[in-house]
C-alpha positions, 0 to 999 in steps of 0.5 A: 500500500502507498498513499497514492493507491488506496482509499479508506472507508470508515463505517458506522463508528457511532455511539449505539454501535460502540455500546455493543462492542466487547471484543476490544476496549472501547476507549482504545478503539476510539483512540485507534480510529482517531489516530488512523484518521489523522494518519490518513490526513497526513498522507492525503489518502482519501477517506470516506465516512459512512453512518447508518440510521443516525436519527432512528438508532445509531446516533451521530458519528463520534465527535472525536472522529468528525473533528478530524474531518469537520467538513465531511458529511458522512454518507448516510445509509439504511443498508447494513451492507454499505456496498448496497448503497449507491452513494457509498460505492460511487464515492469509492469509485470516484477515487479511481483506486482499487485498494480499499482500507476498511474498518467499522462496527460491527466486524461481522456485518458492517465490515464483513458484508462490504468487504466480501462484495467489494472483493467480488467486484474486483477490489483488493481489501485490507481490514484494519482489525484494531479499528473494528469491534464486535459483540464479543471476541469470538464473533469478531474473530469469526468475522475476521476468518470469514473475510480472510477466507474471502481474500481480505488482508488483515492489518493494524492501524500503526502498520498501515501508517508506517507502510505509508511512511516507509522511510524515516528520511521522508521528512515531509511527513516524519514530524506529523507521524511522530505526533500521531505516535506520541498521542495515540500509540501508547507505550510506543509513543511514550518511548518516542517522547522519552527518547526525544527529551531525555536522549536528544534533549528536545523540548517536551510535547506540549498538549492543549490546555483544558479549562472547566467548561462554563455552566450551561444554561438550559431553556 
């Protein structure tokens, strides 16, 4: 994969879908999705957001994810299988790219169904496993086996980001990738922060400040 040959589809990262997830820690899942969305922006990879039944069941897309792409309106569907939605397929087709990097909730339905159908239609599909979740671990793993048997390639979000980076000498993206690592890659990020400050004498990362929100006046 390169930043020039793939398109990302993030499907149904919505509150109601997250409520049912137990196959991965929910806060870790949010962290991973946001980190990956930032990586896509760094490398200019087209990213398609899609939601299902927002008003009647699933709720709005996670605000943490929407904040990375504030100007993008998610493609709203009624179909469980996003590949049954003409707007979704059209958005993928318009990119002209044949490699789809896909993730969503839940793995067994909203990831498995479009993955299998896209492969049938001639696309090469990579499923970002740590951006997906399901009702329990057994269900998630069964879904992953199904998509792998259909020809999908399992990947993880840091793996994809580093595959795009490829060479630490690529300075145009290096600092931004390291920023994502420090904010979203757990112990790896802490290791980078330690090396920068304690070994190389660089200034520490400055995080945004925070203030107690003002009291809201409700009508």
